[in-house]
C-alpha positions as CSV (number, residue, x, y, z in Angstrom):
1,M,0.1,-0.1,-0.1
2,A,1.1,4.0,-0.9
3,K,2.0,5.8,1.6
4,R,-0.3,8.5,1.9
5,E,0.3,12.3,1.8
6,Y,-1.0,15.0,3.1
7,F,-1.4,18.8,1.5
8,I,-2.9,22.1,3.0
9,I,-4.5,23.8,0.3
10,D,-6.8,26.8,-0.1
11,R,-10.2,25.9,-0.8
12,S,-10.4,28.4,-3.3
13,A,-7.7,26.2,-5.8
14,L,-9.6,22.9,-5.4
15,P,-12.9,22.0,-7.3
16,E,-16.6,22.6,-5.8
17,V,-17.4,19.4,-5.5
18,Y,-14.6,18.9,-2.3
19,G,-16.4,21.8,-0.4
20,Q,-19.5,20.4,-1.2
21,V,-18.5,16.8,-0.2
22,V,-17.3,18.6,3.3
23,E,-20.6,20.5,3.6
24,A,-22.5,17.3,3.1
25,K,-20.4,15.4,5.8
26,K,-21.1,18.3,8.2
27,L,-24.7,18.2,7.6
28,L,-25.0,13.8,8.4
29,A,-23.0,14.6,11.8
30,S,-25.4,17.7,13.0
31,A,-28.3,15.5,12.1
32,K,-29.8,18.2,9.7
33,A,-29.8,15.7,7.2
34,A,-31.2,12.1,8.0
35,T,-29.7,10.3,5.0
36,V,-26.9,10.5,2.5
37,Q,-28.9,11.4,-0.2
38,E,-30.7,14.1,1.5
39,A,-27.1,15.5,2.2
40,V,-26.1,15.5,-1.1
41,D,-29.6,17.1,-2.7
42,M,-29.1,19.7,0.0
43,V,-25.4,20.4,-1.4
44,G,-25.9,20.0,-4.8
45,I,-24.0,16.9,-5.7
46,S,-24.3,13.5,-6.7
47,R,-23.9,10.2,-4.1
48,S,-21.4,9.0,-6.2
49,S,-19.4,12.4,-5.9
50,F,-20.0,11.9,-2.0
51,Y,-18.8,8.6,-1.6
52,K,-15.9,8.8,-4.2
53,Y,-14.5,11.7,-1.7
54,K,-16.0,11.1,2.0
55,D,-13.1,9.5,2.8
56,V,-10.3,11.2,1.4
57,I,-11.2,15.1,2.4
58,E,-11.9,16.5,6.0
59,P,-11.6,20.4,6.8
60,F,-8.1,21.5,8.2
61,T,-10.4,23.0,11.2
62,D,-11.2,19.1,12.3
63,M,-7.8,18.0,11.8
64,V,-6.1,21.1,15.0
65,R,-6.1,19.2,18.1
66,H,-7.5,20.5,20.9
67,K,-6.1,21.2,24.7
68,A,-7.6,19.2,27.1
69,V,-7.3,19.5,30.6
70,T,-8.8,18.2,33.9
71,I,-9.9,20.4,36.6
72,S,-10.6,19.2,40.1
73,A,-12.8,22.0,42.6
74,K,-14.1,22.1,45.7
75,L,-17.2,24.1,45.6
76,E,-19.7,25.1,49.0
77,D,-22.9,23.0,49.0
78,V,-25.0,26.1,48.1
79,P,-27.6,26.0,45.6
80,G,-26.4,26.9,42.3
81,V,-22.9,27.3,42.9
82,L,-22.2,24.2,40.2
83,P,-24.4,26.3,37.3
84,Q,-22.3,29.0,37.6
85,F,-19.3,27.2,38.0
86,L,-20.7,25.6,34.8
87,S,-21.6,29.3,33.0
88,V,-17.8,29.8,33.2
89,L,-16.8,27.0,31.0
90,E,-19.9,27.6,28.5
91,R,-18.9,31.2,28.1
92,S,-15.3,30.1,27.8
93,N,-16.6,27.9,24.8
94,V,-15.1,24.7,25.9
95,N,-16.5,21.1,25.7
96,I,-16.9,19.4,28.8
97,L,-16.0,15.8,28.3
98,T,-16.5,14.5,31.7
99,I,-17.9,15.7,34.9
100,H,-17.8,13.9,38.4
101,Q,-19.7,15.8,41.5
102,A,-19.5,13.5,44.6
103,I,-21.7,13.8,47.6
104,P,-20.9,17.2,49.6
105,I,-19.1,16.5,53.1
106,G,-18.7,18.9,55.5
107,G,-20.4,21.6,53.1
108,I,-18.4,21.0,50.5
109,A,-18.6,18.7,47.7
110,D,-15.5,17.7,45.0
111,V,-15.9,18.3,41.3
112,S,-13.7,17.0,38.7
113,L,-14.0,17.4,35.2
114,S,-11.9,17.3,31.8
115,I,-12.1,20.0,29.3
116,E,-11.3,20.4,25.7
117,I,-10.1,24.0,24.7
118,P,-10.1,24.5,20.9
119,E,-7.0,26.2,19.6
120,N,-7.4,30.1,18.8
121,N,-9.8,30.1,22.4
122,W,-9.5,31.3,26.0
123,T,-6.6,29.9,27.8
124,I,-6.8,27.8,30.5
125,E,-5.1,30.6,33.0
126,D,-8.2,32.6,31.6
127,I,-10.4,29.8,32.4
128,M,-9.2,28.7,35.8
129,E,-9.3,32.9,36.7
130,G,-13.0,33.0,35.5
131,L,-13.8,29.6,37.8
132,K,-12.0,30.9,40.8
133,Q,-14.2,34.0,40.7
134,V,-17.2,32.0,41.0
135,G,-18.8,32.6,44.8
136,G,-18.8,29.5,46.9
137,V,-15.5,28.1,44.6
138,T,-12.9,27.3,47.4
139,S,-10.2,25.5,45.3
140,V,-9.5,25.4,41.8
141,K,-6.3,23.4,40.6
142,V,-5.6,21.8,36.8
143,L,-4.6,18.1,37.7
144,A,-3.4,16.9,34.1
145,R,-2.8,18.7,30.7
146,E,-2.4,16.9,27.2
């Protein structure tokens, strides 16, 4: 089997069908199209074109590696603290991969979560500072970074 080679090429230099295949794949992934036929009809290409190129083209942004970070926090057992904590993450546009909140002991709940920070987004330092500002958060620390 021949070694695969990859190139970064401006979309404007490619035939339009490549962009349409990417758009059809996005429609399918987001469930905006239920079937391949529906997706290709929406973008204006044939099913054969879709199948010919679907495995050999991906948007560059989908190939960019995201930073994964695991965070540990201690939150006071007061209504609304966890939603406010999570709203900082929402505003930071991170993807929450996992979240675990232990049963509060002594009025403090341990929370651990793993988040994915897209490239060209907030830094983990900015996010940590925002989390520390939430009322009822007694500590926040980074446990691991990918």
